[in-house]
N, C-alpha and C positions, 0 to 999 in steps of 0.2 A: 507327725511321725512319733510313735511311742518309744519307750526304752528299747535298745537293741537286745536281742535274745542272748547274745554272747557278751559277757563282761569279764575281762581278765583281771587277775589280782597279781600285783607286783610287790614282792617283799623287798624292802630296802634295808640292808644291813649296815650301812654307813650313811653319813651325811652326804647327800647327792645335791649338786648344784641345781638351783631352782630352774635354771634355763633348760636343763634336761628333763626334770619332772614335769615342766609345763608342756612338754611334747605329748604327754598322755592325756587324751580327751577324757574329761570327767564322766562323760556318758558311756564310755567304753571300758574305762579302767578304774580300779581302786588301787591305791598304793599307800604303803606305810610300813612301819617296822614291827607290827604286831599282828600280821595277817596269817591265818591258818590256810593250809592247802593252796599255796601260791601257784600261779601259772608260771611265774618267772621270779628269779632272784636278781636284784640289782645291787652291786656292792663295789667297794673300792679295795681296802686292804684287809678286811675281815677274813680270818682263816676259817675255811669251811671244810677242811679235810675230814673232820669228824662229824660233819652235819648229816642228819638223817633226812634224805631227800624223799619227799612225798610223791606218790604216784601221779599227783596233779602237775608236777613240775615239767615244763616244756622247754625252758631255756634258762641259762645263767649268763649275766652280762657284767663285765668288769669295766668300770669307768676309769680306765687306765690301760697301760700296756702290759705290765707284769702279771703273770698268772700263777706264780708259785703258791699262792694261797688257795688255789682251786684244784680239786682232784680230777684232772682232765680225763684220765683213763677210766675212772669209775663212771663219770657222766657219759663218756662215749659208749660204754657198755649199755647204758640206759637209753641211748639214742637221743641224748640231750645235747644240743649245741652250746658251746661256750663262746661268747662274743667278747671282744676287747676293742680298744681304741688306738690302734697303732698310728703313730705320727701325730696324734692330737696334742700330746705334751712335748713334742720334739723341740719346739722353739724354747720352751721353758727350761728344759734340761740343757740345751745348747748354751743359753745365756749363763746358766750357773757354772757350767764347765769353763767358759771363757773367764768368768769372774774368779774361779778357783785357780786357773793358770796365772792370772795376774796377781792373785794373793801370794802364790808360791814364788813367782819370779821377782816380785817387788818387796817381798818380806813384810807385807802389810800387817798381818796379825802381830808379829813381834814389835813392829814399829808402833802400832797402836798401843800395845801393852806398855811400851817404854814411856810414851807420852802420858798415858793415864796415871802413871806413878810419879810424875814430876810435881814438885811442890815449890812454892815460893812466889815472888813477885813476877810481874810481866818481864822485867829485865833479866831476872835470874832464869826463868823458864826459857826465854829466848836464847840465852847463852848456852844452856844445857842442850837445847834442841840442835843448835849449830855444832856443838861439840859431839853430840851423840849420833847424828844422822849418818855419819860415815860407816857405822856398824850395819846399816840397813841398805847399803847400795845394792841395787838389783840389776836385772838384765831386761832387755827389750825383746819383744816377741820375735822380730825377724832374725834374732841371733839363735833361735832355738828350732829344733825339729820335733814335731809332734807325731807320735805313732797312734793311730786309731784302730782299735780291735773291734770289728763289727761294723759293717757298713749298711745298717738298716736305716730307718727313718731318722733316728737321732744321730747315728754315726756319720751319715752323709752330711747332715746340717753342721755338725761340729767340724768336720773336715773342710767343708767349703768355707765356713766362716773364718776359720783360723788361717786358711790359705789367703783369703782376702785381707787379713790383718798382717800379712807379710811373712808368716811362718812357712817353713818347709814342712810339708805334710806327707806322711806315708801311711797308707791304709792296708789292712789285712782282713780279708773275709773270703774264704774259699767257697762260700755259698751265697755270694752276693747275687741278688736278682737282677734281671735285665732292667727292670724299672729303676732300681736304685743306681745301677751302673750308668744309666743315661743321665741321672740327676747329678752325678759326681762331676765336679769341675775337672777339666783335662789336666790341670796342674798337679792334681793329687797323684802321687806316685804309688806304685803297688809293690808290696813285699811278697816274695814267693813263700815265705814261711815265717813263723814267729821268731825264730833265731835271728833271721835277717832284720826283722823289724826292730828288735831290742838292741842289736849291735849298732844301728844307725840312728837311734832316737835318744833324746834326753828327757822327753816328757811322754808318758804313756797314759792313754785313757781308754777304758773299755766300755762298750755299749752292746752287751750281749746278755741273753737270758741265763739264768742259773739252772743247770741240769747236770746229769751225770758226766757229760763231756766237758763241761766248763767249770766244774768245781775245782778251785785252786788252780785255774788255768795260768794265772799270773803267779808263778812260784819262784822259789829261791834260784833255781838254775837259770831261768830266763832273766830275772832281774839282775843277776850277777853279771850279765853281759852288758848292762848299761854303763855309760861313762859316769865318772864321779859326779856327785851333786845333782843327780837326776830327780825328777818329780814323778810320782805315781798318783793317778786320779782314779777313784772308783765311784761313779755315779750310776752303776748298773745294778748290781745286787750284792748283798753281803754273801761272801763265800766265793766270789769270782777271784778275789785276791787272797793269797795266803798271808793273813795278818802277822803271824809269827815270823814269817820270812821277811816281811817288810821291816819289822822292828829290828831284827837281826842285822839287816843290811843298812838301816839307818845308823845303828850303833857302830857299824864297820866304816861308815863314811861314804858308802856307795850312793845311797839315796839321801837327798837333803830334806825332802818334805813328802809326806803322804797326806792327801786330802781325800776324804771319803764322806759319804752320805749315810753311813751306817755305824753309829757308835757301838763299841763293845767295851767291856771292862778292861780288856787286854790293851787297847790302844788309846782310849779317849783321853787319858791324862798324860800321854807322852808329849814331851816338849816339841817334838818335830812332827807331830800329827795334828791335823786340823779336822775335827769331826763336826759334821752338821747334822741336824735332826731330821734327816730324810726330806730335804727341801726340793729335790729335783723337779717334781711336777707341781710343787705347791705355789702356784700362781692363780689368781682369779681367772685369768684367761684359759689356762690349761684345764682347770677343773670344769669350766663351762664347756670347752671344746670336747673333752672326754665324755661328759654327761650327755651332751646333745648327740654325739656320734653313736654311742651305744644305745641310747633311747630310740633313735631313728631305726637302727638295725633291729632292735628288739621288736618294735612295733611292726615292721615289715615282715618279720618272721611270724609273729603271733597271728597277724591278720591275713597274710598271704603265703606263708611258708617259705618266703625267700630268705636266702642265707648270704650274708655279707660280713666280712671281717670276723669270721669264726676261726678259732685256733684248732678245732678238731673236726669240723665238717667242711666239705667242699663248697666253693662259691656256687650259688644256684639262684638265678634270677629268671623268672618267667612271668611275663605280663598276663594278667587275668583275661581269658577269652570266654569263659563260661562262669555261671554263678556257682558251680560246684567244683571243688578242688580237693584232691587227696595229697598229703605229703607222707613219704615213707622213708624211714631211716633203716638201713639193713647192713648186714655183713656184705663185704664186696666179694661175692662169689658168683659163679655162672648161674644162669637161668632164673634169677630173681624176678626180673621184669616180665619174663614170659609167664611165670606162675601168677603174678599179680594181674596181668592182662587177661589170662584165662579165667580167673575168678570173676572179673568184671564182665567179660564176654558172655559167660554162662548166665548172667542176669540181664543180658541184652543192654549193658551199659557201654556206650561208645566213648572211646578216648579221643577227645577233640584236639588236644595238644599235650605234649609231654617233654620233660627234661630229665635226663638221667646222668648224674655225674658221680665221680668217686674221688676219694682221697685216702691213700693207704688202705687200711683194712675196712674202711667205711664207705658206703655208697648212699646216695640220697636221690629220691625221685619225686618230682612234682607232676601230677596228672590233672588236667582240666577235663571234666567229664560232662556229658549232656544231661545226666539224671542223678538224683541223689543216691547214695549208697545205703542200703538197708542194714539192719543189725547183723543179719546172717552173713552177708558178704563181708562186712567189716571184720567180724570174728574169723571168717575163713582166711582173709588176708593176714590178719594179726597172728594166726596160728602157723603160718608158713615158717619152716625152719630157717633161721637166719634173720627174720624180721625183728627189729629192735623197737620200733615205734611207728604207729600209724595214726595219722590225724585226719579228721574231716574238718577242713578249714571253714571258717564262717562264710556263709553265702553272701554274695555281693548285695543282696537285698535285705540283709539283716542289720542295716544301719551302719555297715562298714564301707 
């Protein structure tokens, strides 16, 4: 068998784990960071809001969960799905959150700094250690109540793990999915609103995206409801917590420690703030898991038109029953499928199998057909008002 007729180009804008890149067959794909007219963009944290997207672009894949660096609305208008890897980094973030809670409760950074400055003989250092350790007496996990804002993949893992470690855990998520609710341990309590959560917790952690509704969600008014010497954690996104309010409340004695993954000039040098260099998903395992998940979803979309784990397109999975397949992204308005079917029927093209799904303002259709689509029919379908993108998928006999 010779080279396949279809060869996709994947532009990588960040370093991607080799385990993910190895999913791309060398006979079907080219990938690299200097490709022109890419079929897909694969990235991690690179900001592409000002990117000029070529007409060749079929998909964007983020090897991670956060999508603030991607212009979702713009790509949706082009009929381009955006994939991410929800849950692939959940364990990594969960472990770091637990470590951060322990750092805050046991005063580990201050204790480490104290010891690092000790000088003298073994005997002198030992005596100073015994004399100074009383300043760093901490608290145990079961004595504290953790409030978890956002019960998605990460929030559920954090809540369950901390409950297992003996903490009282209260969660808040008015939009929790049925899937995540089933995964949540029965011992995790539910808060009716954020005010109730903050009044009953002394450690708060957020695991939510940053958008117009969550900007500065954790603000002065809410944090003022916390008991004295509370701890705030932010391993979600910069901007979810109002940093100015945190500093003000630390200075007032309400908050003892703020631990976050997003250093800024305003907070990074404060004595009661522990800033980490965005380490939440920075483990070998998480980077591998994210890369493999998005690569597999990207491959399935490029080769079969199937959509999984997209943030802007509906889930769409249809087994191939014919060598010929169309995929169509369009505005979610009436009569679209009828117009597409009519265009095919007038060319005596039979639809053998079909899937039509929608999500908000977007709809997506997969059609397995008995015969190939000629240029005239393709152009007719593409010109239907409301059509965003039409693709003729690679035939099953084209090496795919």
